[in-house]
BAFI-190469 format. One record per residue: x, y, z of N, C-alpha, C, O, CB in turn; residue in three letters; residue number from 1. Coordinates in pm, whole numbers, plus 50000, padded with zeros to 5 digits. Glycine has a CB too. Example, Ala and Ser with C-alpha at 12.3 -4.5 7.8 and 13.67 -1.06 7.14 Angstrom:
% residues 2
51319	49431	50780	51230	49550	50780	51320	49670	50780	51424	49668	50846	51131	49553	50905	ALA	1
51285	49775	50708	51367	49894	50714	51290	50003	50787	51341	50114	50804	51408	49940	50572	SER	2
END
This chain:
% residues 100
50084	49872	49993	50005	50016	50005	50067	50124	50014	50151	50126	50103	49927	50030	50108	TRP	1
50051	50243	49934	50087	50367	49952	49979	50486	49991	49892	50545	49927	50149	50393	49838	ARG	2
50017	50492	50099	49910	50626	50166	49975	50735	50152	50096	50725	50172	49868	50627	50332	ILE	3
49928	50854	50119	49957	50995	50062	49866	51071	50155	49749	51035	50138	49920	51021	49892	VAL	4
49878	51159	50245	49797	51262	50296	49799	51384	50193	49901	51432	50143	49847	51302	50440	ARG	5
49669	51423	50172	49642	51510	50069	49633	51629	50132	49541	51644	50212	49528	51480	49992	VAL	6
49723	51732	50109	49707	51848	50209	49677	51989	50102	49588	52068	50132	49870	51865	50315	GLU	7
49744	52005	50002	49714	52131	49953	49555	52163	49891	49481	52077	49846	49819	52150	49848	SER	8
49528	52289	49899	49393	52296	49848	49370	52258	49712	49257	52216	49685	49346	52420	49862	ASP	9
49469	52267	49610	49452	52243	49469	49434	52090	49461	49351	52040	49385	49578	52299	49380	GLU	10
49512	52017	49541	49489	51868	49558	49363	51806	49612	49312	51704	49566	49585	51823	49641	ALA	11
49322	51865	49699	49200	51865	49755	49085	51862	49666	49005	51769	49655	49193	51967	49833	ARG	12
49084	51990	49595	48994	52035	49504	48977	51929	49376	48871	51898	49323	49042	52177	49461	GLU	13
49121	51878	49339	49127	51786	49253	49063	51627	49268	49007	51557	49184	49252	51788	49237	ALA	14
49093	51605	49392	49024	51480	49441	48860	51487	49444	48790	51392	49408	49077	51450	49588	ALA	15
48812	51603	49488	48688	51622	49499	48614	51614	49350	48519	51542	49321	48675	51750	49571	LEU	16
48667	51684	49284	48656	51684	49147	48624	51543	49062	48525	51515	48994	48779	51741	49105	ARG	17
48736	51469	49087	48732	51330	49045	48615	51237	49103	48558	51154	49032	48863	51272	49082	ASN	18
48583	51258	49242	48501	51201	49295	48342	51239	49239	48249	51159	49225	48534	51224	49425	PHE	19
48342	51368	49216	48192	51401	49187	48184	51381	49033	48068	51369	48994	48145	51565	49234	GLU	20
48289	51373	48926	48278	51327	48802	48256	51150	48800	48161	51100	48740	48412	51380	48728	GLU	21
48344	51080	48865	48290	50957	48885	48127	50920	48936	48052	50833	48892	48379	50910	48973	ASN	22
48105	51021	49046	47970	50976	49137	47838	51000	49028	47731	50939	49033	47950	51094	49300	ASN	23
47877	51105	48931	47755	51151	48839	47759	51044	48739	47652	50998	48701	47768	51307	48767	ALA	24
47890	50991	48683	47876	50893	48583	47812	50772	48633	47738	50712	48555	48001	50862	48525	GLU	25
47831	50722	48765	47770	50633	48855	47600	50633	48838	47526	50540	48807	47819	50677	49003	ALA	26
47566	50778	48870	47429	50789	48888	47358	50769	48722	47244	50728	48703	47397	50947	48968	LEU	27
47439	50801	48633	47401	50818	48483	47363	50647	48450	47281	50598	48373	47554	50894	48375	ARG	28
47436	50599	48520	47434	50440	48486	47277	50377	48505	47230	50281	48443	47548	50351	48601	GLY	29
47210	50459	48607	47079	50389	48619	46981	50428	48478	46988	50535	48417	47001	50443	48774	TYR	30
46915	50343	48454	46821	50363	48340	46685	50439	48365	46652	50461	48482	46788	50228	48287	ASN	31
46618	50474	48277	46475	50579	48294	46369	50469	48311	46253	50508	48294	46431	50696	48137	ASP	32
46385	50340	48340	46273	50247	48375	46269	50295	48533	46350	50351	48608	46306	50065	48343	ASN	33
46101	50233	48548	46059	50273	48693	46153	50225	48788	46205	50312	48857	45921	50219	48733	ASP	34
46192	50099	48810	46249	49997	48887	46401	50100	48896	46430	50171	48993	46252	49819	48803	GLU	35
46469	50088	48793	46608	50150	48778	46594	50341	48838	46671	50401	48912	46655	50130	48578	GLU	36
46502	50377	48788	46489	50491	48801	46493	50544	48975	46555	50633	49034	46369	50515	48722	ASN	37
46402	50449	49014	46398	50448	49171	46506	50430	49243	46526	50502	49340	46323	50356	49220	ASP	38
46597	50327	49205	46712	50296	49249	46809	50425	49218	46886	50468	49303	46752	50163	49186	ARG	39
46798	50470	49111	46867	50603	49088	46834	50713	49180	46925	50771	49240	46838	50651	48956	GLY	40
46724	50741	49194	46692	50852	49312	46749	50802	49437	46796	50890	49509	46527	50878	49339	ARG	41
46756	50694	49476	46801	50632	49621	46941	50656	49600	46994	50707	49699	46763	50459	49658	LYS	42
47015	50637	49508	47149	50644	49495	47184	50791	49509	47275	50828	49584	47194	50583	49367	TYR	43
47110	50876	49437	47138	51013	49466	47141	51107	49588	47201	51213	49607	47071	51058	49403	ALA	44
47046	51022	49673	47033	51065	49799	47132	51020	49922	47135	51067	50035	46908	51032	49825	ARG	45
47216	50912	49863	47323	50853	49966	47446	50973	49966	47485	51034	49866	47388	50682	49908	LEU	46
47490	50987	50092	47603	51063	50126	47732	50982	50098	47764	50896	50180	47592	51105	50271	LYS	47
47821	51006	49975	47900	50895	49951	48024	50985	49989	48128	50919	49991	47890	50817	49794	LEU	48
48040	51109	50017	48149	51171	50048	48165	51269	50146	48073	51350	50154	48184	51212	49956	SER	49
48254	51282	50220	48246	51374	50336	48390	51486	50340	48442	51553	50429	48237	51268	50481	GLY	50
48419	51462	50182	48563	51528	50136	48540	51663	50196	48616	51689	50289	48597	51536	49956	MET	51
48449	51759	50163	48437	51908	50218	48460	51918	50337	48548	51990	50384	48318	51971	50205	LYS	52
48379	51843	50405	48417	51871	50570	48536	51800	50627	48565	51833	50742	48296	51822	50668	GLU	53
48607	51717	50572	48686	51651	50652	48829	51724	50672	48893	51767	50576	48695	51518	50599	ALA	54
48873	51732	50810	48998	51782	50819	49112	51732	50763	49197	51819	50746	49021	51789	50923	PRO	55
49144	51617	50726	49230	51515	50685	49171	51443	50568	49058	51394	50572	49259	51423	50796	VAL	56
49261	51437	50449	49239	51343	50338	49346	51249	50313	49462	51287	50297	49215	51413	50217	GLN	57
49315	51140	50309	49448	51041	50256	49392	50976	50150	49271	50953	50142	49513	50920	50367	LEU	58
49486	50941	50056	49472	50882	49934	49556	50756	49948	49667	50751	50003	49513	50976	49817	ALA	59
49482	50642	49885	49557	50488	49960	49554	50445	49796	49469	50462	49709	49436	50354	50112	ILE	60
49681	50384	49797	49698	50335	49643	49749	50184	49675	49808	50167	49781	49825	50437	49539	PHE	61
49732	50093	49602	49776	49971	49568	49889	49953	49483	49863	49976	49364	49683	49912	49518	CYS	62
50021	49914	49512	50153	49922	49457	50148	49772	49391	50210	49690	49458	50282	49955	49578	ASP	63
50094	49728	49290	50090	49608	49238	50233	49543	49198	50251	49423	49173	50003	49620	49129	GLU	64
50325	49642	49196	50478	49572	49160	50550	49566	49301	50668	49532	49296	50584	49678	49039	ALA	65
50511	49588	49397	50602	49591	49510	50675	49470	49550	50610	49370	49521	50533	49631	49618	THR	66
50788	49444	49607	50849	49343	49648	50849	49318	49780	50887	49211	49827	50954	49345	49609	ALA	67
50800	49435	49863	50763	49450	49989	50673	49335	50046	50587	49294	49967	50701	49574	49998	LYS	68
50677	49271	50177	50606	49172	50229	50627	49030	50193	50722	49005	50119	50492	49200	50207	GLY	69
50551	48930	50233	50603	48810	50222	50502	48743	50105	50488	48620	50107	50611	48735	50370	ALA	70
50437	48815	50012	50368	48777	49906	50260	48695	49918	50214	48651	49812	50440	48728	49831	GLY	71
50197	48657	50043	50123	48579	50096	50007	48576	50014	49922	48656	50054	50105	48607	50222	LEU	72
49978	48519	49923	49828	48511	49821	49847	48573	49717	49768	48555	49624	49691	48577	49873	GLY	73
49953	48661	49704	49980	48733	49575	50054	48630	49470	50055	48658	49350	50077	48867	49607	ALA	74
50116	48511	49519	50151	48460	49404	50081	48381	49339	50110	48352	49223	50241	48413	49410	GLN	75
49963	48326	49410	49873	48251	49302	49758	48340	49258	49686	48311	49163	49809	48112	49362	THR	76
49743	48461	49339	49625	48541	49318	49655	48684	49354	49630	48738	49462	49509	48488	49400	MET	77
49723	48748	49227	49781	48893	49231	49681	48989	49278	49714	49098	49324	49830	48942	49089	PRO	78
49544	48948	49266	49420	49061	49287	49410	49058	49463	49328	49120	49532	49240	49001	49196	GLU	79
49509	48976	49506	49522	48994	49689	49536	49116	49739	49472	49169	49829	49648	48927	49759	MET	80
49666	49180	49644	49715	49298	49682	49587	49394	49706	49565	49462	49806	49816	49349	49576	ARG	81
49506	49383	49584	49411	49485	49599	49283	49481	49705	49214	49574	49746	49363	49497	49473	ARG	82
49280	49365	49728	49183	49313	49840	49235	49358	49969	49160	49394	50061	49168	49151	49843	TYR	83
49369	49356	49977	49454	49380	50117	49412	49536	50148	49367	49581	50254	49648	49359	50098	SER	84
49440	49610	50020	49419	49763	50061	49250	49814	50096	49210	49905	50169	49478	49858	49920	VAL	85
49174	49712	50012	49031	49754	50028	48991	49707	50201	48908	49773	50264	48924	49663	49894	VAL	86
49048	49613	50250	49044	49545	50375	49099	49659	50471	49032	49693	50568	49133	49402	50375	SER	87
49204	49709	50448	49285	49792	50536	49191	49938	50537	49168	50002	50640	49457	49810	50471	ALA	88
49142	49974	50403	49046	50109	50433	48922	50082	50513	48878	50159	50599	48990	50177	50293	ILE	89
48863	49958	50476	48743	49928	50569	48783	49939	50715	48727	50016	50793	48685	49781	50544	THR	90
48883	49858	50748	48934	49866	50908	48920	50019	50960	48851	50070	51048	49112	49815	50924	SER	91
49026	50079	50858	49077	50220	50893	48953	50319	50931	48953	50398	51025	49162	50283	50762	PHE	92
48840	50296	50830	48716	50360	50845	48629	50323	50952	48590	50408	51031	48649	50345	50735	TRP	93
48589	50174	50965	48547	50138	51094	48604	50194	51242	48542	50227	51344	48566	50006	51090	LEU	94
48732	50193	51216	48822	50243	51382	48784	50381	51387	48738	50432	51489	49026	50236	51390	THR	95
48806	50459	51254	48777	50618	51265	48634	50658	51335	48619	50749	51417	48774	50683	51108	ALA	96
48515	50555	51274	48383	50562	51294	48363	50571	51439	48317	50668	51500	48314	50452	51233	ARG	97
48411	50435	51498	48407	50417	51651	48444	50500	51766	48400	50507	51881	48472	50327	51673	SER	98
48555	50574	51689	48600	50670	51817	48556	50824	51779	48593	50919	51849	48785	50663	51845	VAL	99
48477	50839	51664	48412	50962	51662	48512	51017	51569	48503	51133	51530	48386	51039	51803	GLY	100
END
């Protein structure tokens, strides 16, 4: 993993723009039929970002080519590195939520 603290206003704004563009694209993925449209409305109401309010922002990357670590799982399933990063982010988020 690579963890970068996003500190400059320019970098924070770029990260927010990236999120907003991708979130809008995801919302466009819902069709206009009734069932999908209802799901789209529900998706649009979700709070998926607290980037504007967050005092600290971190960018977390998966280094697919790292030689660090024991390679546990990555030898036979290279995607395990990505799963490891997702698991770490989830654990980090849950810990942050539990302490407020």
